[in-house]
mmCIF file of the N, C-alpha and C atoms, coordinates in Angstrom:
data_MODEL
# 
_entry.id   MODEL 
# 
loop_
_atom_site.group_PDB 
_atom_site.id 
_atom_site.type_symbol 
_atom_site.label_atom_id 
_atom_site.label_alt_id 
_atom_site.label_comp_id 
_atom_site.label_asym_id 
_atom_site.label_entity_id 
_atom_site.label_seq_id 
_atom_site.pdbx_PDB_ins_code 
_atom_site.Cartn_x 
_atom_site.Cartn_y 
_atom_site.Cartn_z 
_atom_site.occupancy 
_atom_site.B_iso_or_equiv 
_atom_site.pdbx_formal_charge 
_atom_site.auth_seq_id 
_atom_site.auth_comp_id 
_atom_site.auth_asym_id 
_atom_site.auth_atom_id 
_atom_site.pdbx_PDB_model_num 
ATOM 1   N N  . MET A 1 1  ? -0.495 -29.555 3.402  1.00 0.00 ? 1  MET A N  1 
ATOM 2   C CA . MET A 1 1  ? -0.161 -28.962 2.232  1.00 0.00 ? 1  MET A CA 1 
ATOM 3   C C  . MET A 1 1  ? 1.188  -27.973 2.102  1.00 0.00 ? 1  MET A C  1 
ATOM 4   N N  . LYS A 1 2  ? 2.292  -28.707 1.785  1.00 0.00 ? 2  LYS A N  1 
ATOM 5   C CA . LYS A 1 2  ? 3.416  -27.812 1.820  1.00 0.00 ? 2  LYS A CA 1 
ATOM 6   C C  . LYS A 1 2  ? 3.631  -26.912 0.519  1.00 0.00 ? 2  LYS A C  1 
ATOM 7   N N  . ALA A 1 3  ? 3.146  -27.792 -0.638 1.00 0.00 ? 3  ALA A N  1 
ATOM 8   C CA . ALA A 1 3  ? 3.340  -26.996 -2.012 1.00 0.00 ? 3  ALA A CA 1 
ATOM 9   C C  . ALA A 1 3  ? 2.187  -25.873 -1.844 1.00 0.00 ? 3  ALA A C  1 
ATOM 10  N N  . ILE A 1 4  ? 2.660  -24.807 -2.287 1.00 0.00 ? 4  ILE A N  1 
ATOM 11  C CA . ILE A 1 4  ? 1.744  -23.700 -2.653 1.00 0.00 ? 4  ILE A CA 1 
ATOM 12  C C  . ILE A 1 4  ? 1.787  -23.276 -3.879 1.00 0.00 ? 4  ILE A C  1 
ATOM 13  N N  . SER A 1 5  ? 0.596  -23.006 -4.421 1.00 0.00 ? 5  SER A N  1 
ATOM 14  C CA . SER A 1 5  ? 0.528  -23.004 -5.950 1.00 0.00 ? 5  SER A CA 1 
ATOM 15  C C  . SER A 1 5  ? 1.085  -21.657 -6.454 1.00 0.00 ? 5  SER A C  1 
ATOM 16  N N  . PRO A 1 6  ? 1.619  -21.563 -7.721 1.00 0.00 ? 6  PRO A N  1 
ATOM 17  C CA . PRO A 1 6  ? 2.002  -20.144 -8.064 1.00 0.00 ? 6  PRO A CA 1 
ATOM 18  C C  . PRO A 1 6  ? 0.993  -19.346 -8.298 1.00 0.00 ? 6  PRO A C  1 
ATOM 19  N N  . TYR A 1 7  ? -0.457 -19.503 -8.533 1.00 0.00 ? 7  TYR A N  1 
ATOM 20  C CA . TYR A 1 7  ? -1.537 -19.044 -8.351 1.00 0.00 ? 7  TYR A CA 1 
ATOM 21  C C  . TYR A 1 7  ? -1.603 -18.033 -7.259 1.00 0.00 ? 7  TYR A C  1 
ATOM 22  N N  . SER A 1 8  ? -1.678 -18.840 -6.166 1.00 0.00 ? 8  SER A N  1 
ATOM 23  C CA . SER A 1 8  ? -1.907 -17.932 -4.876 1.00 0.00 ? 8  SER A CA 1 
ATOM 24  C C  . SER A 1 8  ? -0.677 -17.186 -4.592 1.00 0.00 ? 8  SER A C  1 
ATOM 25  N N  . ILE A 1 9  ? 0.458  -17.575 -4.816 1.00 0.00 ? 9  ILE A N  1 
ATOM 26  C CA . ILE A 1 9  ? 1.735  -16.889 -4.519 1.00 0.00 ? 9  ILE A CA 1 
ATOM 27  C C  . ILE A 1 9  ? 1.277  -15.456 -5.359 1.00 0.00 ? 9  ILE A C  1 
ATOM 28  N N  . SER A 1 10 ? 1.140  -15.594 -6.670 1.00 0.00 ? 10 SER A N  1 
ATOM 29  C CA . SER A 1 10 ? 0.799  -14.238 -7.448 1.00 0.00 ? 10 SER A CA 1 
ATOM 30  C C  . SER A 1 10 ? -0.175 -13.386 -6.768 1.00 0.00 ? 10 SER A C  1 
ATOM 31  N N  . ILE A 1 11 ? -1.453 -13.740 -6.378 1.00 0.00 ? 11 ILE A N  1 
ATOM 32  C CA . ILE A 1 11 ? -2.264 -13.141 -5.679 1.00 0.00 ? 11 ILE A CA 1 
ATOM 33  C C  . ILE A 1 11 ? -1.800 -12.507 -4.544 1.00 0.00 ? 11 ILE A C  1 
ATOM 34  N N  . TYR A 1 12 ? -0.883 -13.278 -3.619 1.00 0.00 ? 12 TYR A N  1 
ATOM 35  C CA . TYR A 1 12 ? -0.515 -12.607 -2.335 1.00 0.00 ? 12 TYR A CA 1 
ATOM 36  C C  . TYR A 1 12 ? 0.610  -11.475 -2.629 1.00 0.00 ? 12 TYR A C  1 
ATOM 37  N N  . ALA A 1 13 ? 1.206  -11.810 -3.859 1.00 0.00 ? 13 ALA A N  1 
ATOM 38  C CA . ALA A 1 13 ? 2.150  -10.719 -4.148 1.00 0.00 ? 13 ALA A CA 1 
ATOM 39  C C  . ALA A 1 13 ? 1.662  -9.427  -4.665 1.00 0.00 ? 13 ALA A C  1 
ATOM 40  N N  . ALA A 1 14 ? 0.585  -9.734  -5.427 1.00 0.00 ? 14 ALA A N  1 
ATOM 41  C CA . ALA A 1 14 ? -0.201 -8.398  -5.873 1.00 0.00 ? 14 ALA A CA 1 
ATOM 42  C C  . ALA A 1 14 ? -0.740 -7.669  -4.828 1.00 0.00 ? 14 ALA A C  1 
ATOM 43  N N  . LEU A 1 15 ? -1.483 -8.497  -3.848 1.00 0.00 ? 15 LEU A N  1 
ATOM 44  C CA . LEU A 1 15 ? -2.232 -7.752  -2.877 1.00 0.00 ? 15 LEU A CA 1 
ATOM 45  C C  . LEU A 1 15 ? -1.110 -7.015  -1.883 1.00 0.00 ? 15 LEU A C  1 
ATOM 46  N N  . HIS A 1 16 ? 0.003  -7.654  -1.742 1.00 0.00 ? 16 HIS A N  1 
ATOM 47  C CA . HIS A 1 16 ? 1.210  -6.971  -0.775 1.00 0.00 ? 16 HIS A CA 1 
ATOM 48  C C  . HIS A 1 16 ? 1.492  -5.710  -1.464 1.00 0.00 ? 16 HIS A C  1 
ATOM 49  N N  . PHE A 1 17 ? 1.768  -5.889  -2.907 1.00 0.00 ? 17 PHE A N  1 
ATOM 50  C CA . PHE A 1 17 ? 2.343  -4.789  -3.659 1.00 0.00 ? 17 PHE A CA 1 
ATOM 51  C C  . PHE A 1 17 ? 1.273  -3.574  -3.561 1.00 0.00 ? 17 PHE A C  1 
ATOM 52  N N  . TYR A 1 18 ? -0.180 -3.982  -3.682 1.00 0.00 ? 18 TYR A N  1 
ATOM 53  C CA . TYR A 1 18 ? -1.080 -3.036  -3.908 1.00 0.00 ? 18 TYR A CA 1 
ATOM 54  C C  . TYR A 1 18 ? -1.125 -2.217  -2.380 1.00 0.00 ? 18 TYR A C  1 
ATOM 55  N N  . THR A 1 19 ? -1.209 -2.814  -1.198 1.00 0.00 ? 19 THR A N  1 
ATOM 56  C CA . THR A 1 19 ? -1.340 -2.406  0.115  1.00 0.00 ? 19 THR A CA 1 
ATOM 57  C C  . THR A 1 19 ? -0.165 -1.557  0.375  1.00 0.00 ? 19 THR A C  1 
ATOM 58  N N  . GLN A 1 20 ? 0.940  -1.845  -0.120 1.00 0.00 ? 20 GLN A N  1 
ATOM 59  C CA . GLN A 1 20 ? 2.185  -1.264  0.111  1.00 0.00 ? 20 GLN A CA 1 
ATOM 60  C C  . GLN A 1 20 ? 1.980  0.083   -0.597 1.00 0.00 ? 20 GLN A C  1 
ATOM 61  N N  . CYS A 1 21 ? 1.674  0.066   -2.053 1.00 0.00 ? 21 CYS A N  1 
ATOM 62  C CA . CYS A 1 21 ? 1.335  1.425   -2.615 1.00 0.00 ? 21 CYS A CA 1 
ATOM 63  C C  . CYS A 1 21 ? 0.303  2.225   -1.998 1.00 0.00 ? 21 CYS A C  1 
ATOM 64  N N  . PHE A 1 22 ? -0.865 1.760   -1.534 1.00 0.00 ? 22 PHE A N  1 
ATOM 65  C CA . PHE A 1 22 ? -1.908 2.435   -1.050 1.00 0.00 ? 22 PHE A CA 1 
ATOM 66  C C  . PHE A 1 22 ? -1.516 3.048   0.214  1.00 0.00 ? 22 PHE A C  1 
ATOM 67  N N  . ALA A 1 23 ? -0.746 2.200   0.894  1.00 0.00 ? 23 ALA A N  1 
ATOM 68  C CA . ALA A 1 23 ? -0.079 2.800   2.474  1.00 0.00 ? 23 ALA A CA 1 
ATOM 69  C C  . ALA A 1 23 ? 0.567  4.232   2.118  1.00 0.00 ? 23 ALA A C  1 
ATOM 70  N N  . GLN A 1 24 ? 1.347  4.012   1.192  1.00 0.00 ? 24 GLN A N  1 
ATOM 71  C CA . GLN A 1 24 ? 2.336  5.237   0.899  1.00 0.00 ? 24 GLN A CA 1 
ATOM 72  C C  . GLN A 1 24 ? 1.472  6.116   0.281  1.00 0.00 ? 24 GLN A C  1 
ATOM 73  N N  . GLU A 1 25 ? 0.418  5.986   -0.696 1.00 0.00 ? 25 GLU A N  1 
ATOM 74  C CA . GLU A 1 25 ? -0.231 7.184   -1.137 1.00 0.00 ? 25 GLU A CA 1 
ATOM 75  C C  . GLU A 1 25 ? -0.988 7.928   0.010  1.00 0.00 ? 25 GLU A C  1 
ATOM 76  N N  . VAL A 1 26 ? -1.381 6.994   0.890  1.00 0.00 ? 26 VAL A N  1 
ATOM 77  C CA . VAL A 1 26 ? -1.989 7.649   2.202  1.00 0.00 ? 26 VAL A CA 1 
ATOM 78  C C  . VAL A 1 26 ? -1.267 8.606   3.044  1.00 0.00 ? 26 VAL A C  1 
ATOM 79  N N  . THR A 1 27 ? -0.149 8.023   3.210  1.00 0.00 ? 27 THR A N  1 
ATOM 80  C CA . THR A 1 27 ? 0.791  8.782   4.149  1.00 0.00 ? 27 THR A CA 1 
ATOM 81  C C  . THR A 1 27 ? 1.130  10.082  3.482  1.00 0.00 ? 27 THR A C  1 
ATOM 82  N N  . GLU A 1 28 ? 1.127  9.964   1.964  1.00 0.00 ? 28 GLU A N  1 
ATOM 83  C CA . GLU A 1 28 ? 1.579  11.383  1.215  1.00 0.00 ? 28 GLU A CA 1 
ATOM 84  C C  . GLU A 1 28 ? 0.373  12.357  1.280  1.00 0.00 ? 28 GLU A C  1 
ATOM 85  N N  . ASN A 1 29 ? -0.634 11.714  1.339  1.00 0.00 ? 29 ASN A N  1 
ATOM 86  C CA . ASN A 1 29 ? -2.016 12.807  1.325  1.00 0.00 ? 29 ASN A CA 1 
ATOM 87  C C  . ASN A 1 29 ? -1.860 13.289  2.786  1.00 0.00 ? 29 ASN A C  1 
ATOM 88  N N  . GLU A 1 30 ? -1.637 12.566  3.575  1.00 0.00 ? 30 GLU A N  1 
ATOM 89  C CA . GLU A 1 30 ? -1.581 13.215  5.129  1.00 0.00 ? 30 GLU A CA 1 
ATOM 90  C C  . GLU A 1 30 ? -0.670 14.165  5.243  1.00 0.00 ? 30 GLU A C  1 
ATOM 91  N N  . GLN A 1 31 ? 0.534  13.954  4.959  1.00 0.00 ? 31 GLN A N  1 
ATOM 92  C CA . GLN A 1 31 ? 1.504  14.883  4.949  1.00 0.00 ? 31 GLN A CA 1 
ATOM 93  C C  . GLN A 1 31 ? 1.238  16.387  4.174  1.00 0.00 ? 31 GLN A C  1 
ATOM 94  N N  . GLN A 1 32 ? 0.348  16.190  2.972  1.00 0.00 ? 32 GLN A N  1 
ATOM 95  C CA . GLN A 1 32 ? 0.150  17.231  2.369  1.00 0.00 ? 32 GLN A CA 1 
ATOM 96  C C  . GLN A 1 32 ? -0.974 18.108  2.791  1.00 0.00 ? 32 GLN A C  1 
ATOM 97  N N  . GLU A 1 33 ? -1.837 17.260  3.741  1.00 0.00 ? 33 GLU A N  1 
ATOM 98  C CA . GLU A 1 33 ? -2.792 17.993  4.465  1.00 0.00 ? 33 GLU A CA 1 
ATOM 99  C C  . GLU A 1 33 ? -2.247 18.717  5.620  1.00 0.00 ? 33 GLU A C  1 
ATOM 100 N N  . LYS A 1 34 ? -1.199 18.109  6.206  1.00 0.00 ? 34 LYS A N  1 
ATOM 101 C CA . LYS A 1 34 ? -0.494 18.682  7.300  1.00 0.00 ? 34 LYS A CA 1 
ATOM 102 C C  . LYS A 1 34 ? -0.143 20.132  6.867  1.00 0.00 ? 34 LYS A C  1 
ATOM 103 N N  . ILE A 1 35 ? 0.820  20.090  5.673  1.00 0.00 ? 35 ILE A N  1 
ATOM 104 C CA . ILE A 1 35 ? 1.365  21.245  5.352  1.00 0.00 ? 35 ILE A CA 1 
ATOM 105 C C  . ILE A 1 35 ? 0.340  22.155  4.749  1.00 0.00 ? 35 ILE A C  1 
ATOM 106 N N  . ALA A 1 36 ? -0.615 21.951  4.172  1.00 0.00 ? 36 ALA A N  1 
ATOM 107 C CA . ALA A 1 36 ? -1.645 22.818  3.850  1.00 0.00 ? 36 ALA A CA 1 
ATOM 108 C C  . ALA A 1 36 ? -2.357 23.432  5.116  1.00 0.00 ? 36 ALA A C  1 
ATOM 109 N N  . ASN A 1 37 ? -2.426 22.602  6.270  1.00 0.00 ? 37 ASN A N  1 
ATOM 110 C CA . ASN A 1 37 ? -3.080 23.168  7.473  1.00 0.00 ? 37 ASN A CA 1 
ATOM 111 C C  . ASN A 1 37 ? -2.126 24.085  8.148  1.00 0.00 ? 37 ASN A C  1 
ATOM 112 N N  . ILE A 1 38 ? -0.806 23.889  7.983  1.00 0.00 ? 38 ILE A N  1 
ATOM 113 C CA . ILE A 1 38 ? 0.161  24.904  8.565  1.00 0.00 ? 38 ILE A CA 1 
ATOM 114 C C  . ILE A 1 38 ? 0.039  26.190  7.931  1.00 0.00 ? 38 ILE A C  1 
ATOM 115 N N  . HIS A 1 39 ? 0.036  26.082  6.567  1.00 0.00 ? 39 HIS A N  1 
ATOM 116 C CA . HIS A 1 39 ? 0.010  27.413  5.626  1.00 0.00 ? 39 HIS A CA 1 
ATOM 117 C C  . HIS A 1 39 ? -1.393 28.215  5.989  1.00 0.00 ? 39 HIS A C  1 
ATOM 118 N N  . THR A 1 40 ? -2.511 27.699  6.348  1.00 0.00 ? 40 THR A N  1 
ATOM 119 C CA . THR A 1 40 ? -3.629 28.550  6.311  1.00 0.00 ? 40 THR A CA 1 
ATOM 120 C C  . THR A 1 40 ? -3.986 29.066  7.822  1.00 0.00 ? 40 THR A C  1 
# 
């Protein structure tokens, strides 16, 4: 099957977008925790 349905493409794109946002959010939280640990 070379033809990929637009439905599966949209699911993959949404999943990729979600994982990118989640990964960025996690790294920001980790940086904030490191800063908080330095100040305490």
